[in-house]
C-alpha positions in Angstrom: 82.5 19.6 -20.2 79.3 22.3 -20.1 77.0 21.9 -17.2 73.2 22.8 -17.9 72.8 23.7 -13.8 74.0 26.5 -12.1 76.6 26.9 -9.4 75.0 27.1 -6.1 76.3 29.8 -3.4 75.8 30.1 0.5 76.8 32.6 2.9 78.6 31.1 5.9 78.0 33.1 8.9 80.4 33.8 11.7 79.0 36.9 13.4 81.6 39.4 12.4 83.0 37.0 9.6 85.1 34.4 9.2 88.7 35.8 10.3 89.1 35.6 13.8 90.3 39.6 13.8 87.1 40.6 11.6 85.3 42.4 14.8 88.4 44.8 14.5 87.6 45.8 11.3 86.2 49.3 11.1 83.3 48.4 8.6 81.7 45.9 11.4 79.3 46.4 14.1 80.9 45.9 17.4 77.7 45.2 18.9 76.3 42.8 15.7 76.6 39.6 18.0 73.6 40.6 20.4 71.9 42.6 17.5 69.4 40.4 15.2 69.5 43.6 13.0 73.3 43.0 12.1 72.1 39.3 11.2 69.2 40.7 9.5 71.0 42.6 7.6 73.2 39.8 6.1 70.6 37.8 5.3 69.0 40.7 3.2 72.3 41.4 1.4 72.6 37.8 0.6 69.2 37.4 -0.6 69.4 40.3 -2.6 72.4 38.5 -4.4 70.0 35.4 -5.1 72.2 33.1 -2.9 70.8 30.0 -2.1 71.3 30.0 1.7 72.8 31.4 4.9 74.7 29.0 6.8 75.0 29.5 10.6 77.9 27.5 12.0 77.3 26.7 15.6 78.6 25.0 18.6 76.5 24.5 21.9 79.6 25.3 24.1 81.8 28.1 24.4 85.6 27.4 23.5 88.1 26.0 26.1 91.9 27.1 25.9 94.1 30.1 26.5 91.8 33.1 28.3 94.0 35.7 27.2 93.3 34.7 23.4 89.8 33.3 23.8 89.0 37.1 25.6 89.8 38.5 22.0 88.0 35.8 19.7 83.9 37.0 20.4 82.8 34.5 17.6 83.2 31.6 19.8 82.3 33.3 22.9 79.3 35.3 22.2 76.7 34.2 19.8 73.0 33.9 18.9 71.3 29.9 19.5 70.8 29.3 15.8 67.6 28.0 16.0 66.2 30.8 17.6 67.9 33.1 15.1 66.3 30.9 12.2 62.8 31.6 13.3 63.2 35.1 13.6 65.0 35.3 10.0 62.4 33.0 8.8 59.7 36.0 8.9 62.1 38.5 7.9 63.2 37.2 4.8 61.7 35.8 1.8 63.7 33.5 -0.6 66.7 32.5 1.4 67.6 29.1 2.4 68.0 29.2 6.2 70.7 26.4 7.7 71.8 25.9 11.0 74.0 23.5 12.9 72.3 20.9 15.6 74.3 18.1 17.0 72.8 14.7 17.3 75.1 14.2 20.4 73.2 16.6 22.5 69.7 16.6 21.2 66.5 14.2 21.1 65.3 13.4 17.6 61.7 14.5 18.6 62.8 17.7 19.6 65.1 18.4 16.5 61.9 17.1 14.5 59.4 19.6 15.7 62.0 22.3 15.3 62.8 22.2 12.1 59.3 21.3 11.0 58.3 24.5 12.8 60.9 26.8 11.2 60.2 25.2 7.7 56.5 26.2 7.9 57.3 29.4 9.1 59.7 30.1 6.3 57.3 28.4 3.7 59.9 25.7 2.9 63.5 27.3 3.3 64.8 25.3 6.5 67.9 23.3 6.2 69.3 21.2 9.1 73.2 21.0 9.3 73.9 17.4 10.7 76.8 17.0 13.0 78.2 14.7 15.6 80.4 17.3 17.6 84.2 17.1 17.3 85.3 19.4 20.5 85.7 17.9 23.8 84.3 21.3 25.3 80.9 20.7 24.3 80.9 17.4 26.4 81.5 19.0 29.3 77.9 20.5 29.2 76.0 17.3 28.6 77.0 15.1 31.3 80.0 13.9 29.3 83.9 13.9 30.1 84.5 15.4 26.5 83.7 13.3 23.1 81.9 10.2 22.8 84.2 8.0 20.8 83.9 8.6 17.1 82.6 5.5 15.8 79.8 5.7 18.8 79.0 9.3 17.7 78.3 8.3 14.0 76.2 5.0 15.2 74.2 7.2 17.4 74.0 10.1 14.6 72.6 7.7 11.7 69.7 6.2 14.0 69.1 9.9 15.2 68.8 11.1 11.6 66.3 7.8 10.5 64.4 8.5 13.5 63.8 12.4 12.5 63.0 11.3 8.9 60.4 8.5 10.3 58.8 11.4 12.3 59.1 14.0 9.7 56.6 11.4 7.6 54.4 11.5 10.3 51.5 12.9 8.2 51.3 12.3 4.5 50.8 14.9 2.1 47.0 16.2 1.8 46.8 14.4 5.2 44.8 17.4 6.5 41.3 17.3 5.2 39.8 20.9 7.2 36.6 19.7 6.4 34.0 21.8 8.5 31.1 20.1 7.0 32.0 16.6 8.5 33.9 18.1 11.2 37.1 16.0 10.3 40.6 17.9 10.7 42.5 15.2 9.0 42.7 11.7 7.6 43.4 9.2 10.2 44.4 7.0 7.4 47.3 9.3 6.5 48.8 9.8 9.9 51.3 7.4 11.2 53.1 6.5 14.2 56.4 5.8 14.3 57.1 3.2 16.8 61.0 3.3 16.4 62.9 0.9 19.2 66.6 1.2 18.8 69.8 0.8 20.3 70.1 4.5 21.2 66.4 5.8 20.9 62.8 5.0 21.8 60.5 7.1 19.9 57.0 6.7 19.5 55.6 9.5 17.5 53.7 11.0 16.0 54.9 14.1 15.0 52.6 16.7 16.1 52.8 19.1 13.1 52.0 18.7 9.7 54.1 17.9 7.1 56.2 20.8 6.1 56.0 22.4 2.7 59.4 20.8 1.4 57.9 17.3 2.5 60.9 17.4 5.1 63.8 20.3 5.5 66.6 19.8 3.6 69.6 18.2 5.3 73.2 19.2 5.1 76.6 17.3 6.7 80.3 17.8 6.7 82.7 15.6 7.4 85.5 13.6 5.7 85.7 10.3 7.5 84.3 7.0 5.9 81.4 7.1 8.3 80.9 10.9 7.7 80.8 9.9 4.0 78.5 7.3 3.8 76.3 9.2 6.1 76.6 11.6 3.5 75.7 9.4 0.4 72.8 8.3 2.6 71.0 11.1 3.8 72.4 14.5 3.0 71.5 17.2 0.3 74.3 19.9 0.8 78.1 18.4 1.9 80.1 20.8 3.3 83.8 19.7 2.4 87.1 21.9 3.2 89.3 20.0 0.6 92.6 22.0 0.5 92.5 21.8 -3.6 90.6 21.1 -6.5 92.4 17.2 -6.8 91.5 16.3 -3.5 88.0 18.0 -3.7 87.0 16.2 -7.1 88.4 12.8 -5.5 86.2 13.5 -2.6 83.2 14.4 -4.6 83.5 11.3 -6.8 83.7 9.6 -3.9 80.7 10.5 -1.9 78.3 10.7 -5.1 79.4 7.0 -6.2 78.2 5.7 -2.9 74.7 7.4 -3.6 73.3 4.4 -5.9 73.7 1.9 -3.1 71.3 3.8 -1.3 68.4 4.5 -4.2 69.5 8.2 -4.5 70.4 10.0 -7.6 73.8 12.2 -7.5 71.9 15.4 -8.4 70.0 15.2 -5.2 73.1 16.2 -3.3 74.9 19.2 -3.8 78.7 19.3 -2.9 79.8 22.8 -1.9 83.5 23.5 -0.4 83.8 26.0 1.9 86.3 29.0 0.5 87.4 32.0 1.9 87.1 34.9 -0.6 89.5 38.2 -0.7 88.7 40.1 -3.5 90.0 43.7 -4.6 89.9 45.8 -8.0 93.7 44.8 -8.2 95.5 42.1 -6.9 97.4 44.5 -4.5 94.2 45.6 -3.1 93.2 41.9 -2.1 96.1 41.5 -0.8 96.3 44.7 1.6 92.4 43.4 2.8 94.2 40.1 4.0 97.2 42.0 5.0 95.3 44.6 7.5 93.2 41.8 9.1 96.3 39.5 9.9 98.0 42.8 11.5 94.8 43.3 13.7 95.1 39.7 14.8 96.9 39.7 18.5 99.6 37.3 18.5 98.0 35.0 21.5 94.8 34.4 19.0 97.2 33.6 16.3 98.9 30.7 18.7 95.6 29.4 19.9 94.4 29.0 16.6 97.7 27.5 15.5 97.6 25.4 18.5 94.1 23.8 17.8 95.5 22.5 14.4 98.6 21.4 15.6 97.1 20.1 18.9 100.3 21.5 20.8 100.5 24.3 23.3 102.5 27.0 22.2 101.6 29.8 24.8 104.5 31.9 25.7 106.6 30.5 22.5 108.5 33.3 21.1 107.6 34.8 18.1 111.0 36.0 16.6 112.5 32.5 17.2 112.2 29.4 15.0 109.2 26.9 15.5 110.3 24.2 17.9 110.4 21.0 15.9 109.8 18.8 18.7 106.0 20.5 19.2 104.9 19.1 15.6 103.0 16.0 15.8 103.4 13.2 13.9 99.9 13.5 12.1 97.7 16.4 11.7 94.1 16.7 13.0 92.6 18.4 10.1 93.7 18.7 6.7 96.8 16.6 6.0 97.8 18.8 2.6 97.7 22.0 4.9 99.8 20.3 7.6 102.8 19.3 5.0 102.6 22.9 3.8 103.1 24.1 7.1 105.9 21.5 8.0 107.7 22.6 4.7 107.3 26.1 5.8 108.5 25.6 9.2 111.5 23.7 8.2 112.6 26.5 5.5 113.3 28.3 8.8 110.5 30.5 9.0 109.8 31.8 12.9 106.8 31.1 15.1 105.3 34.4 14.2 105.9 33.9 10.2 103.9 30.6 10.3 101.5 32.3 12.3 100.8 34.8 9.9 100.8 32.0 7.1 98.5 29.7 8.8 96.1 32.7 9.3 95.7 33.2 5.8 95.4 29.5 5.1 93.8 27.8 7.8 90.6 26.8 5.7 93.1 24.9 3.4 91.0 26.3 0.9 90.3 30.0 -0.6 91.6 32.5 -3.1 92.8 35.9 -3.0 92.8 37.9 -6.2 90.8 40.0 -9.0 87.2 39.5 -9.7 88.5 37.4 -13.0 90.9 35.4 -11.0 88.2 34.6 -8.3 85.8 33.8 -11.0 88.2 31.5 -12.9 88.6 29.5 -9.6 85.3 29.0 -8.9 84.5 28.4 -12.5 87.3 25.3 -13.2 85.9 23.6 -9.9 82.3 23.9 -10.9 82.9 23.0 -14.6 85.4 19.9 -13.6 83.0 18.6 -10.8 84.9 19.4 -8.1 82.3 21.1 -6.5 78.5 22.0 -7.4 79.1 25.4 -5.9 80.7 27.0 -2.7 79.9 28.1 0.5 81.6 31.2 1.0 83.7 32.0 4.3 83.8 35.7 3.8 86.5 37.4 6.0 84.4 40.0 7.3 80.6 40.7 7.3 79.0 42.5 5.6 81.9 44.2 3.8 83.5 41.2 2.1 79.7 40.2 1.1 79.5 43.1 -0.3 82.9 42.9 -2.4 81.8 39.7 -3.5 78.6 41.1 -4.9 79.4 44.1 -6.2 83.0 42.6 -7.9 82.5 38.7 -8.3 78.8 38.3 -9.0 78.5 40.0 -12.1 81.4 37.9 -13.5 79.9 35.0 -12.8 76.4 35.9 -14.3 78.4 37.0 -17.3 79.9 33.5 -17.8 76.1 32.5 -17.1 77.0 30.4 -13.7 74.7 32.2 -11.6 71.0 32.8 -11.5 69.8 36.1 -12.2 66.7 35.1 -10.0 65.4 32.9 -7.9 64.3 29.5 -9.9 61.6 28.5 -7.0 60.1 29.5 -3.8 61.5 26.5 -1.3 65.1 25.8 -0.7 64.8 22.5 -2.4 63.3 24.2 -5.8 66.2 26.8 -5.8 69.0 24.0 -4.9 67.3 21.8 -7.7 66.9 18.6 -5.5 64.0 16.0 -5.3 61.5 15.9 -2.4 61.8 12.0 -0.6 58.6 10.2 -1.0 57.1 9.8 2.4 57.9 6.3 3.8 53.7 5.1 4.7 51.9 6.5 1.4 51.2 3.9 -0.8 52.4 4.1 -4.3 
């Protein structure tokens, strides 16, 4: 089942890396959370490797939970506001796509439309908005709410929010700027449009006071495996970040989302489904395994308990590490991946201790990933890509930049040897490099 396109790759960025103990790695920059040079370095390395984009995951709130554990996890407690960071990266990089998370629950559509339009102009067409409705109670505490709004309400608001932003991005048609000094006319008033949106959640007149962007409009990314999330992705998204726990589940997700697109008049190729995978690579299996063990050994038990508590929605503070897991604390159903939950339950039932479960979860907590040699990792990625379980991958490197460097040095040459990944960028905008079309302006006469 040959594919004529190449797989897409993005770098997932938590400041020090995806693993909660990554900041303790000797190759990390302990000051990196507040040092632009560190994140620019990650961007430059990703760009030199010809990756499609750098993905800035974010929540606008600090985490809530065990203070002893949170004091050991800087990723959630000290990080840049992502749009400020993208603005800086826009003028210090040349080809790399720039993705940032912004929640529809805590912004206004006009602000988001203007911010991302500005970044798309600053970067000459490399901006991408990762649309989320938020899924953590702690965020709501800072925005006049007692936790999260109900799931259905968040998606109802989110869908209208995106529609308004799209309408604002169409304020100026292509070529509307005349810039005619002889007549003194700067733009064509007939190609400049007022939205006049009045909906259930938003009233936005418009128009947006910035010209149409180099990409027509910024790229849209999204994650979400619920029914409303998949439908929203099929209608609006161009990158989907998935966390399915195995190839069969992701192939089913891939088909499910893409099969919905025709109902919205969209082509399947205009959406790239990119699972997030944790990659630990070594020249030998033993070397790769040692990298995993090193970080797990560095992780404090309180951090492990907090991670496991969040997944199981159970308070494990003070639970002894050398005793069997207390079965009465297992929920009836998981908050996240069902497959990963079932695996953990089987692990617990086989008599393992709390400490052993924490170590097991620390390696598996995305439910998806690979530890091994370059050939093993390339085999894994190739199978997902060629059998239409993925259009590419968002690479969740355990440490940054060292795990990124390992991947570029060891795995990327193997992917290129197999003809699976580009040698050079195909275009100058993120849309061009992803191979996705520019949506038509709703106001333009056909």
